[in-house]
N, C-alpha and C positions, 0 to 999 in steps of 0.2 A: 820441430823434430819431437816434443816432450809434452804433445796437445792431449797425451791419453796416460801417461804416465801420469799415477796416483801421488804418490810424496811431493814430486813436479810442482802439479795444478794444488794442491796447498795449499806451497808456500810463493811461487813465484807466480805474478805480473806486473809489468809495468804501468809503472805508478801506484800501486798497492806496496803494504809493506806488514809482514808476518815476522811474531815472534818463535824464536828456541830460547833453551836451557845447555850450561854447561855443567858438564859431570864434572867432578862430584858437584850432587844437589844439595851442599851441605857451605857453613860461611868458618872456614878449620884458619882461616887468617894465615899465618905462616908457621904454624903446625901440620903435626902429619894428620889425614883427615879419615876421622874413623872410618867411612862409607855408610854409615848404620842410615839404616831404611830409604835406601836407594831406590828398592823396589819400588817400596808404597811412594814415594815419591815421584818417581819417571808415570806409576798408573796416575798421578791427581793430576800431574802437568798432561798426561795423554788425556784426562778427561776435563777439562778443562778448554784444550785445545789450542794447546804451548804445539806445533806444525813440528819438532825437530829437538834428538838430544845429540851435543856435540860433545864427541869424545877426542882424547889426542893420540898422539902414535910418539912415546918417549920409554925407551928403557932400558936408561940407567939413571940414577940418580945422581943426578952434579951437583953440585953444594954450589957451583960459580951461580948455575941460574935461579937458588933461591929458591924451589919449586920443590915443598915436601911432599905433593901432593902424586908428584913424576906425573902426569899427566894425571892418570883416575891410579896409580898404582898397578892395578890390574891391565894384561893387552886390549889394546882396543878393539880388534876384532871381535876375542872374544867375547868381553863382556859385554859391550855390542849386542852383540845377537843373545847374548844372555837379557838383558833387556826390552829387547824386543823380542824375545818369548812369552815377554810377563807384561806385555802392553799389546793394542788393537789396534792405532791410528801410527800413531809419532814416531817419525821415520832416525833412522841412526843416519851421523851425519859426521864423518870424519874430519879434524880441522887440524893436522891431516895426515891425510895418508904417506908417511916420507921416502919418495919411491927408490931416493938410492940406498938406500937400508934394506930391500926387499927384493929378492929373486923374482921379476916380470910376470913370468910363468906362477909359479906360487901364489904372487898377489893376484893374477886370475882368475885364477881355482878357487879364492877365497871367498873373493866379492864371484862371484858368478853360483858359488852356494849358498851364501847368505840370499841373495838375491830369489831365486831360486825356491828357496823355505822361508822366506819374507821376500812377493811377490813386487817389485815398486816401495820399500822400504827405506833402499840407502840411495845416502850425498855421497856424493863422493867427492871431497877436498883433497887435492894434492899439489904435494909441495918438496923440493928439495933438500931438509932439512937445514938445522944449525946447529945441533947439539954438537961436539967436537968429541965427547965422550962416549957416545953410541958410532958414531965413527971407527974412532980407533976401537973399540972394542969386538969391531968385526971385522978388523981391518980393510974397509973403506975409506978410499981415500974420500977429504975432506974438499980440498980444495977446487979437485975437479966436480963438484957434486951438483952444476948446472949441466954441463954434458952427458954426468950420469941419465940424468932428468930427463930430460930430453928422448933419450937413446931408451931406456924402462917404461916411460909413455908410450911412446910407438908402439915397442915389443907388446906390450900387457892390454895393450888397443888392439892389435892385431890379433893374438888370441881371440880375443872376451868376443869381435865382431865379425870376424871372418871365418871359414869354414875352409879350414885346411889351406891354414896360410901355410906361404913359403916364408921363412922366418930366417934372414942371415944377421946374426947382432954377436957383439963381444960377450954377450948372457949365452950363447949356442943358438943351434940353431935346430930349427923347425917343418919338416920336410915330409909330407906321408900321412900325418896323425891331426886330429886334432884335438881341443881344448872340451872336457864333457864335466859339467852341463855349459851351457852357456845360455846370457843372458837371451828371454823374448823381444827386448827391446836395450836400448842403450843406460844406463849408468848414467845420470848426470853428475855432468866431472868438474869440480869449479878448482881454478891454479888457485892455488892460495899464496897471497907474497908476492913475490917476482918471480919465484924459482930460479932466482941467478938469472932470468932472461932481461928482455928490455917488454914495450907497453905493444911494440908490435906482434911481438912471435906469442904474447899473451891474447891479444885480440881478434889474433886468426887458428890459436888451436883452444882456447879455452870455450865451455859451454857454459860460463859465466866467473867471477873473477870475487876474491873472498880478500878483504885487507886490512890491515891493523887495525885495533880502535886509533880514532882522531877525533877531537872536536868537531862541531859543524864543519867549519870555513875548512879544514883541514881538508876534511871529507870530501864536503862539494869538490876538492880541485883534483884530486886523484877520481873522482866519480867521473867527471869530466874529460879527465885524460883518459880513460877507459871507452869513452862513449866515442867521443872523435879517432880514436885509435880504432877502434871497430869501425866506425863507417870508411874509416883511411882504407882499409883493407876489404872492403864490398861487403861487409857480412851488413843485411838489414834487419836481421832476426831478431827480436827480442833477446838480450842473453843479459843476466839479474844479475845483484851486487848483491853482496851479505859482507857483515864485519856483526862482532863480538862486542860487547861492551860491559865493563866491570861496572855493578851495579851494589850499591850502599842505599836502599830503602828503608827513609827515616819516617815512623811512625804518626809525623804531622804533615799532612797528604797535601802541605801547602805548602814546603822548607824549599828556598830554593835553594839551584844545584852551587856544591860544591865539587872541584875537581878534586880525584881522588886517583891513584896508581891504575889507570889504562882505561877510566870510567869517568861516573858522578857520585855524590851522594847527592839526592833530592827526595820529598816527597813524592804521594803518587801523580799528584795531579799539572804537579810542575813536570814529572815523568809523562804524562798525555803530551803534553804539548812542545818539550824533545824530542818525543817518538815522531811526529806530525812534521816538527821542521828537518829529522831529515829523511822520515818519508819523503819529501818537500824537494831536498834535496836529487834521492833517487835511491835510496840504499832501500833495497827489496825484500832485504831478510835480517832482520837482528836478534843476536841471540846472549842470555844475559848469565855473567858471570858470576855467583852472585858468594864469591870466596873470604870479601874484605868486610861483608856485610855485618852490625850490629845485633841485627834480629837472625832469630833460626830463618833457617831457609824454607821450612812449609811454613810459616807466618805470611813470609815473603810471596810464598807461592798462591797462597791463598788469595791476597791480598790482592797480584797481579792476575790469577784468574778470575777475579771477583769482581774489578774496579778497572781494567784500561786493557785485558784484551779481550774486554767487549766491543774498543775502541780498533781493535786491529786482530779482525780474527780469520783462523784457517778461512781460504778463499775456496773451497767447495766439501 
């Protein structure tokens, strides 16, 4: 399905692993990020061969989440488009577009516009959302977000990929009209987490699956469940698995792994070993969050680009 999609082909192949980065490209820990040099660092990541920059869809600052970045402070799609305009090949990944918080026709219009301006550089992660403050602020029911997610995904995809669709939904009706622009190719769409669904639904409806950070043994079980459900659903084509990981890269290249929040502190040689393990377990794309590191993001990106990325380069 995605044999000619440029970003997908750079990122995903069965039995291979590629690497991306989580924006903000900054080790802000629990302080508000400065967002300095984000364009320069994105360009550096592009030049080294990181395949994707991942951004989050967050509306309001909610102290309950202890998230001073509020995603990346700026709106995901607007800021992501800005970064696309300053780089050459690196893709924009949404991690993830919270479908219940957005009207699906508006989402379709925005995504199709990005795809038209920057062809084949969008990887679409979608989710049901978890931040109650955003739901309450928009007057959207939080407990029913799973039902809303399925309906929003259906309407959005009909609008994106069907010429003059007939759409009847709780969001409104479309008859005798069509979306412009519309993508020339399907935008790879990865379900993030479970989106209040079960594994059988994920296996039937996702182009791939993105799941939260876990150690190798736990992630191996999640990947096995994903592959088995895909097989049970009659899906024979490869569908990738992606994951984020928080990284505190030690200056000592041989420092052994120590667990940190949602990831590990370790040296680059041990990181290469860990990434080989994740690849062998079935992880196809892994993106680093540098938020909790002790070293500057620029130094870490340089070290990863020089010593780690050659082991896991973009695929074309």
